[in-house]
N, C-alpha and C positions, 0 to 999 in steps of 0.2 A: 658092342662095347660102349661104355659111357664116354662122353666127350672128354677130351684132354685139353688142358690149357698149356700151351707151349710158348715160352717167352724168350725173346732176346734179352740180354742183360744190360749192356751199355746203351743208354738212351731210352730204355723201356723200364727195366727194374731200377737201375741206377739212373740218376739224372744224367743228361748227356754231357759230354765233354764241353760243348759250347755253353751250356748253362753254367757249368762249373767255372768256365773261363770268365764269365761275367762276375761271379763271386770273387774270383782271384783278383780281378781288376779293382773291385771295391776294397779288398784287403791291401792290395799293392798298386796304388794309383800310378806309380812311376812306370808301370808296365802297360799303361792304357794303349799305347801305340800298337801293341801286339794283341792285348786281350780284347780290344774293340773290334777285332776281326774274328767273328765267330759264326760262320755259316749265315743263316738267314736271321739270326737273333741279335746281331750286333749293328752298330752304326756305320761300320766301314765295310766296303765290298769285300767278298771273300771268293775270288775267282777260282782258287785252287779247290775249295769245297764244291763249287759248281762242277768242276771236273770230276771230283769224286762221285757226286750224285749222277753224273752222266756216264760213269763207268770208264772214263778215260784216264783216271788216276786211282790207284788202289787206295782204299781207306787207310791201310797201315802206312802207306807212303805219305799220305796227307799228314797223319799224326806224327810221323817221323820228322817231317819238315817243321811242324809246330814245336816239337820238342827241341830241335836244334836251335830254332830262333829264340825260344824262351830260355833255354840253357845258356845261350850266349849272353843274354841280357842279365841273367841272375848270377852268372859265374858258376853254375852248377853243372851237373851231368846233362848231356844232350840226348840221352836215350828216352824212349817212350815211357818206360816204367818210372823214371825220375819225373817226367812231366805229369804222369797220372798221380804220383805221390803228392806233387805240388797242388794239383787241381782238387783231388779228393782228400783234403787235409782233415782227417778225423779229429785232430786236436782243436782245430778252428771251428769245425762245423758239426761235430758229433756224428757218430756212426749213422744214426737215423736221418740226419740231414742230407746224407748222400743218396738216400733211397726215395723214389717217387711215391708219394703217399697213395696215389690211386692204384699203383702196382701192389703195394703192400696190402691194401684192403682187398683187391681182387684175388690175390694169391690166398690170403687167409680165408676168404669166403668160399672160394672154390674148393680148398682142402676140407673145410668144415662140411661142405656139401658132398664130400666123398669123391670129388674129381681128382684125377691125376694132375699134378702140377709139375711141369718139367721146363728145362731151359735148353736152348740151342744158341751158343755164342761162338763167335769167331775168335775172340781175343782175350778172354778173362786172364789166363795165365800169361799170355804174351804181353799184355799191357800192364798187369798189376803184379805179376810174379807171385810171391808168397806174402804179400801185404795182408794185414789183418782184415782188410775189406773183403778178401776172397773167402773169408770164413764168417761173413756176416750171418747172424742167427737166422735171418729170413731165408737164407739159401738152404737151410735144412729142410725146407718144404719141397725142394726140387728132387724128384725121383723119376727119372734121372736128371743129372746136369751134364749135358754133352758140350764139352769145350773143345773146339777144333784148333786150338792154338798151335799144336804141333801134329795135326792129323794129316797134313798134306792136301787137304781139301777145305775150302771155305765157302760159305754162302756167297753168291747165289748158285754155286755149282750144284747140280742135281744130287751129287753124292753126299752133300752135306745133309740134305733132308732125308736121304735114304738112311744115313747113320742114325739120325734122330728117331725115325720110324722103327728101325731095328731095335734100338735101345728101349723103345716103348712097347715092344712085343708085337710089332707089325699090325697096328690098328688100321682100320679104314682111314686113309688120309683125310677124308672129308670130316671125320669126327675130331680132327685135331684143329683147334682154334689157335692160330699162330700170330703173334704180335711182333713187329719189328719196325724200327724207325727209318731204315734205309729202303727206299722204293725198289731198288733192284733185288734186295733180299725178299721183299714181299712178292714181287713178280716171280721170282724163282720158286718160292713156296707154292704159289698159286698154280704154277706149271706142274708142280709135283702132286697136285691134287688136294693140298691142305686148304682149309678155310682160313682166309687171311684178313688181318686188320693192320692197316698202316697207322703208325703212331706219328702224327704230325706234331713236331716239336713246338709249333706255334699254337697248338691247341690239343695237348696230349689227353686232356680229360675226355674229349669226344671219343677217342679210340677205346678207352677203358669202358665207357658207357656202351659202346657197340659190342665189345667183347662180353660184357655182362648180359646183354640181350641175346647174343648167340648161344651163351651157356645157360640161359634161362635162370640167371641168378638175380636175386632182388637187388634193387638199387642200394648202394652203400649208404648207411645212416650218416 
C-alpha cells in the first residue's frame, strides 16, 4: 500500500492555541497578563502546560483552565468552545490565517501525488463544536477524518491509533506517516508502529520538511 499522511489537527494543521494566544494578546493588550502565558512560546512561565506535556494534567483540563481564566477576564463564557472562538477569530484573522501554511502545502502536495491524506484528532468537535472552522475547505482533503471528541478513547491510548488504522483500511502501520505536536501522542503512535514526526512548535517547519522526506515529496516551492 502507498504511504499515508496522517495529521493531528490542532497545532499541526491549525496553528496551535498558544500561537493564537499571542495573536489575541496583540488584539487585546489588556489581556496580556493571561495571554503572555502560552506554553514555551510566551514570556511568562506556564507550569500547567509543563504538567500537560508530562502527562500529569490532561490537555483538555489545561484548556478548560485557560478558558475559565480568560472568560472571567472578558466577561464571556468560560467553556473551551468559547475560548477557541475567541482565539480562532475568523473575522479578525481570515480562515486561511488559522491554518499552518506548511501543513496546507504538504496536504495538497501529498493529495496531488495520489497519497491518502487523513486526520486523527482528539478534540475537533469538543473544542470547536460546529464553528465554521470545522468545515474549512482544506479539511475536504481528509479521507478519513477521525475525531475522537466523543469516542471514549483519546491519544495516546493505543485504541486511538487502532481506530485510525481501521478507518484507513488497516494499512501497514509503518506506511503511515503521523504528525502531532504533543510528545506523548507521538510516543503512543510510535509504540503502535506508525512512522512518527514530532511538530516542535518552536520550529514547525522542520517537521514538515521531515515528513516530505519520509513521503518522498518534492520540497515545497
